[in-house]
C-alpha positions in Angstrom: 0.1 0.0 0.0 2.9 2.4 0.9 4.6 1.7 -2.3 1.4 2.4 -4.3 1.2 5.9 -2.8 5.0 6.4 -3.5 4.5 5.5 -7.0 1.4 7.6 -7.3 3.2 10.7 -5.6 6.3 10.3 -8.1 4.0 10.0 -10.9 2.2 13.3 -10.0 5.6 15.0 -9.5 6.8 13.9 -13.1 3.4 15.3 -14.2 3.8 18.7 -12.5 7.4 18.9 -13.5 6.9 18.6 -17.4 3.8 20.5 -17.2 5.7 23.7 -15.8 8.5 22.7 -18.2 6.1 22.8 -21.2 4.1 26.0 -20.0 6.9 28.4 -18.2 8.0 30.1 -21.4 4.5 30.2 -23.0 2.1 33.1 -23.2 -1.1 32.0 -22.1 -2.7 34.9 -24.2 -1.4 33.7 -27.3 -2.5 30.1 -26.6 -6.3 31.4 -25.8 -5.8 33.3 -29.4 -4.9 30.1 -31.1 -7.6 28.1 -29.3 -10.4 31.0 -30.7 -9.3 30.1 -34.0 -9.5 26.6 -33.4 -12.5 24.6 -35.9 -13.9 21.5 -34.2 -15.2 19.7 -37.4 -12.3 17.1 -37.1 -13.7 15.9 -33.6 -16.0 13.4 -35.4 -13.3 11.6 -37.4 -11.1 11.6 -34.4 -13.4 10.2 -32.3 -13.9 7.2 -34.8 -10.4 6.6 -35.5 -9.4 6.6 -31.7 -12.2 3.9 -31.0 -10.8 2.0 -33.8 -7.4 2.0 -32.4 -8.4 0.7 -29.0 -10.8 -1.8 -30.9 -7.9 -3.1 -33.2 -6.0 -3.4 -30.0 -8.5 -5.5 -28.4 -8.6 -7.7 -31.3 -4.8 -8.3 -31.2 -5.2 -9.0 -27.5 -7.6 -11.9 -28.3 -5.2 -13.2 -30.7 -2.9 -14.0 -27.7 -6.1 -15.2 -25.4 -8.1 -17.5 -27.6 -5.5 -20.4 -27.8 -6.1 -23.9 -26.6 -9.9 -23.7 -26.9 -10.5 -20.5 -24.9 -12.9 -18.4 -26.6 -13.7 -14.6 -25.4 -16.4 -12.1 -25.7 -14.9 -9.2 -28.4 -17.2 -6.8 -26.6 -15.7 -7.7 -22.9 -12.2 -7.3 -24.4 -12.8 -4.1 -26.0 -14.4 -2.7 -22.8 -11.5 -4.1 -20.7 -9.0 -2.3 -23.0 -11.1 1.1 -22.4 -11.1 0.3 -18.5 -7.2 0.1 -18.9 -6.9 3.3 -20.5 -9.3 5.1 -18.0 -7.5 3.4 -14.8 -4.1 4.8 -16.3 -5.3 8.3 -16.1 -5.4 8.1 -12.3 -2.6 5.7 -11.6 -0.1 4.9 -14.1 0.4 1.4 -15.1 -2.4 0.2 -12.9 -4.9 0.2 -16.0 -2.8 -2.9 -17.2 -3.6 -4.9 -14.1 -7.3 -3.7 -14.0 -8.1 -4.7 -17.5 -6.8 -8.0 -16.7 -9.0 -8.5 -13.7 -12.0 -7.1 -15.5 -11.8 -10.0 -18.4 -10.7 -12.5 -15.9 -13.7 -12.1 -13.8 -16.0 -11.6 -16.8 -14.5 -14.7 -18.9 -13.3 -16.9 -16.1 -10.0 -16.8 -17.2 -6.8 -16.7 -15.3 -6.0 -13.1 -14.2 -2.4 -14.1 -14.1 -2.2 -15.4 -17.4 -3.8 -12.4 -18.7 -1.3 -10.4 -17.2 1.1 -12.1 -19.0 -0.3 -11.1 -22.3 -0.7 -8.0 -21.4 2.9 -7.6 -20.5 3.8 -8.9 -23.8 1.6 -6.8 -25.6 3.2 -3.9 -24.1 6.6 -5.2 -24.7 5.4 -5.5 -28.5 4.6 -2.0 -28.4 7.9 -1.0 -26.9 9.7 -3.1 -29.8 7.7 -1.2 -32.4 8.2 2.1 -30.9 12.0 1.6 -30.7 12.2 0.4 -34.6 9.9 3.5 -35.4 12.2 5.7 -33.3 15.5 4.7 -35.2 13.5 4.8 -38.5 12.7 8.6 -37.7 16.0 9.3 -36.7 18.3 7.8 -39.2 15.8 7.8 -42.2 13.3 10.9 -41.6 16.1 13.3 -40.7 19.1 14.3 -42.8 20.5 15.7 -39.6 19.4 13.3 -36.7 21.2 15.9 -34.0 17.8 17.9 -34.5 16.1 15.4 -32.4 18.6 15.5 -29.5 17.1 18.2 -27.6 13.6 16.5 -27.7 14.7 12.5 -26.8 17.6 14.0 -25.0 21.5 13.3 -25.7 21.3 10.3 -23.2 18.9 8.6 -25.0 20.2 9.1 -28.7 23.5 8.0 -27.5 22.1 5.0 -26.0 20.2 4.5 -29.2 23.7 4.5 -31.1 25.5 2.3 -28.5 22.6 -0.4 -28.4 22.7 -0.7 -32.6 26.4 -1.0 -32.4 27.7 -4.3 -32.9 29.3 -4.1 -29.0 25.6 -3.0 -27.8 23.9 -6.1 -29.7 26.7 -8.7 -28.0 26.3 -7.0 -24.5 22.4 -7.3 -24.9 22.9 -10.9 -26.0 25.1 -11.4 -22.9 22.6 -9.9 -20.5 19.9 -11.8 -21.8 22.1 -15.2 -21.6 22.9 -14.1 -17.9 19.3 -13.3 -16.9 18.2 -17.1 -18.3 21.1 -18.7 -16.3 20.0 -16.7 -13.3 16.3 -17.8 -13.5 17.4 -21.5 -13.8 19.9 -21.2 -10.8 16.8 -19.4 -9.1 14.3 -22.1 -9.6 16.9 -25.0 -8.3 18.0 -23.0 -5.2 14.1 -22.7 -5.0 13.5 -26.2 -5.3 16.3 -26.9 -2.4 14.8 -24.5 0.1 11.5 -26.4 -0.6 12.9 -29.8 0.4 15.0 -28.6 3.7 12.0 -26.3 4.8 8.6 -27.9 4.3 6.7 -25.1 5.8 7.5 -22.8 2.6 6.2 -25.7 0.6 2.7 -24.3 0.2 4.0 -20.8 -0.6 6.6 -22.5 -3.1 3.9 -24.1 -4.9 1.5 -20.9 -5.2 4.6 -19.0 -6.7 5.3 -21.5 -9.2 1.8 -21.8 -10.1 1.7 -18.2 -10.5 4.6 -18.3 -12.3 3.4 -21.0 -15.0 0.5 -19.0 -15.6 2.0 -15.8 -16.2 4.9 -17.4 -18.5 1.9 -19.2 -20.6 0.6 -15.7 -21.2 4.0 -14.4 -21.9 5.0 -16.8 -24.4 1.5 -17.0 -25.9 3.0 -15.3 -28.9 4.3 -18.4 -30.1 1.1 -19.9 -30.4 -1.1 -17.3 -32.4 -2.7 -18.8 -35.2 -3.2 -15.9 -37.6 0.5 -14.3 -38.1 -0.6 -11.8 -41.0 -3.9 -10.9 -39.0 -1.7 -10.2 -35.8 1.0 -8.0 -37.7 -2.1 -6.3 -39.6 -3.7 -5.4 -36.4 -0.2 -4.0 -35.0 0.1 -1.7 -38.4 -3.4 -0.7 -37.8 -2.9 0.5 -34.6 0.0 2.5 -35.2 -1.6 4.0 -38.4 -4.4 4.9 -36.4 -2.1 6.7 -34.0 -0.5 8.5 -36.8 -4.0 9.6 -38.2 -4.9 11.0 -34.5 -1.9 13.3 -34.7 -2.5 14.2 -38.4 -6.3 15.1 -37.9 -5.8 18.1 -35.5 -3.0 19.4 -37.9 -5.8 20.5 -39.9 -8.1 22.1 -37.2 -4.7 24.1 -36.2 -4.1 24.5 -40.0 -0.7 23.1 -39.5 -0.7 21.5 -42.8 -1.1 24.8 -44.6 1.1 27.1 -42.2 3.9 24.8 -41.8 3.6 22.1 -44.4 3.0 19.2 -41.8 1.6 16.2 -43.5 1.6 12.4 -42.8 5.6 12.1 -42.5 5.4 15.0 -39.8 2.7 13.3 -38.2 4.8 10.0 -37.9 7.4 11.9 -36.1 5.1 13.5 -33.5 3.4 10.2 -33.0 7.0 8.5 -32.2 8.0 11.0 -30.0 4.5 11.5 -28.3 4.6 7.7 -27.5 7.9 8.2 -25.7 6.3 10.9 -23.8 3.1 8.6 -22.7 5.4 5.8 -21.9 6.7 7.9 -19.2 5.2 7.3 -15.7 2.9 10.0 -15.5 -0.9 9.7 -15.0 -2.1 9.3 -18.6 0.7 11.1 -20.1 0.0 14.3 -18.5 2.8 16.8 -18.7 5.0 14.7 -20.5 3.0 14.5 -23.6 2.2 18.2 -23.7 6.4 18.6 -23.4 7.4 16.1 -26.0 4.8 17.3 -28.4 5.1 21.2 -28.1 9.1 21.0 -28.1 9.3 18.7 -31.0 6.8 20.9 -33.0 8.8 23.8 -32.0 12.3 22.6 -32.6 11.9 20.4 -35.5 9.0 22.1 -37.6 9.4 25.9 -36.1 5.8 25.7 -35.2 5.3 28.6 -32.5 5.4 27.4 -29.0 2.1 28.6 -28.2 0.4 26.9 -31.2 2.7 23.9 -30.1 1.2 23.9 -26.4 -2.2 24.9 -27.6 -2.4 21.7 -29.8 -0.6 19.4 -27.1 -3.3 20.6 -24.4 -6.5 20.0 -27.0 -5.4 16.7 -28.3 -4.6 15.5 -24.9 -7.7 16.9 -23.4 -10.0 15.7 -26.2 -8.8 11.9 -26.1 -8.9 12.0 -21.8 -12.7 13.1 -22.7 -13.3 10.1 -25.3 -12.0 7.6 -22.6 -13.7 8.9 -19.5 -17.0 9.3 -21.3 -17.1 6.5 -23.7 -15.9 3.8 -21.2 -18.8 4.0 -18.8 -21.2 3.5 -21.4 -19.2 0.4 -22.8 -18.9 -1.0 -19.0 -22.8 -0.6 -18.9 -23.8 -2.1 -22.0 -21.4 -5.3 -21.2 -23.0 -5.4 -17.8 -26.0 -6.4 -19.6 -24.8 -9.1 -21.2 -26.3 -8.4 -24.5 -23.0 -8.7 -26.5 -21.4 -11.2 -24.2 -21.1 -14.8 -24.3 -21.7 -14.8 -20.7 -24.8 -14.1 -18.7 -24.9 -10.4 -16.7 -22.8 -10.6 -13.5 
């Protein structure tokens, strides 16, 4: 319980710090002028695309869950994904646990195993994000040092080191060491179980939970339709890029500064780094990364960049907070679920 409050305090501190960094040099009068000129016709397509991205995520998740005769309700999985996003606005990373618990209770599936699939899914997203970061840095920029002020000197240097031959070898050795340490830990636990019978029940509980979690973590090897799985992943990220591009038209960034789909990809990747930081729903981190990248990379005035970040983040938060209770209420009726109402 204490650790939970510590994590919440740290996440709020991070949010406050990045919000201050994003807003400290901005004229709020200029931000208000920018917002007054804003057009709102883009909200409906933005809503559709955002919900589509969440639905595609639930469908990709279903590919990891429905193995060995297991069947699930699409509506329950979609509602679970939405629950996860909603909870993350309160406590970072708790959403992943919440959606596993929600779907596990509704579908009578091991919550530990579901958590393993969620960790796997997040690891896949991190992998895709890293690939896109490398693509953005080394292929979309003629001078990739432009991105250093946004990602930071340490991040870019770390990426360069990781992609070098020495970095790849070091990563391989690290993975090998973790594997060997896991085996040694397993056998040590077995010996302790023999010597101290009192802990045998606890040991068995840990082993059972570890097996279920590992089953979820390695469920990717049993995916039946790999082309569809890859298509879902590509669709998720394409929706993210569209969700970045659509508001460009509202702020006239596509005409005033020539921002198109390529620039939307860049902002999407950079904003994903901000959202990945442990801040509640990306508050602060998203605003700073997006506004700074628009300013440093595409010469968009700071007030316009901050206004863009505030509006896009607020609209997404409203969509999640308004639609999620509706989806949960509908799912509770059992009309779209294979299970009876609970």
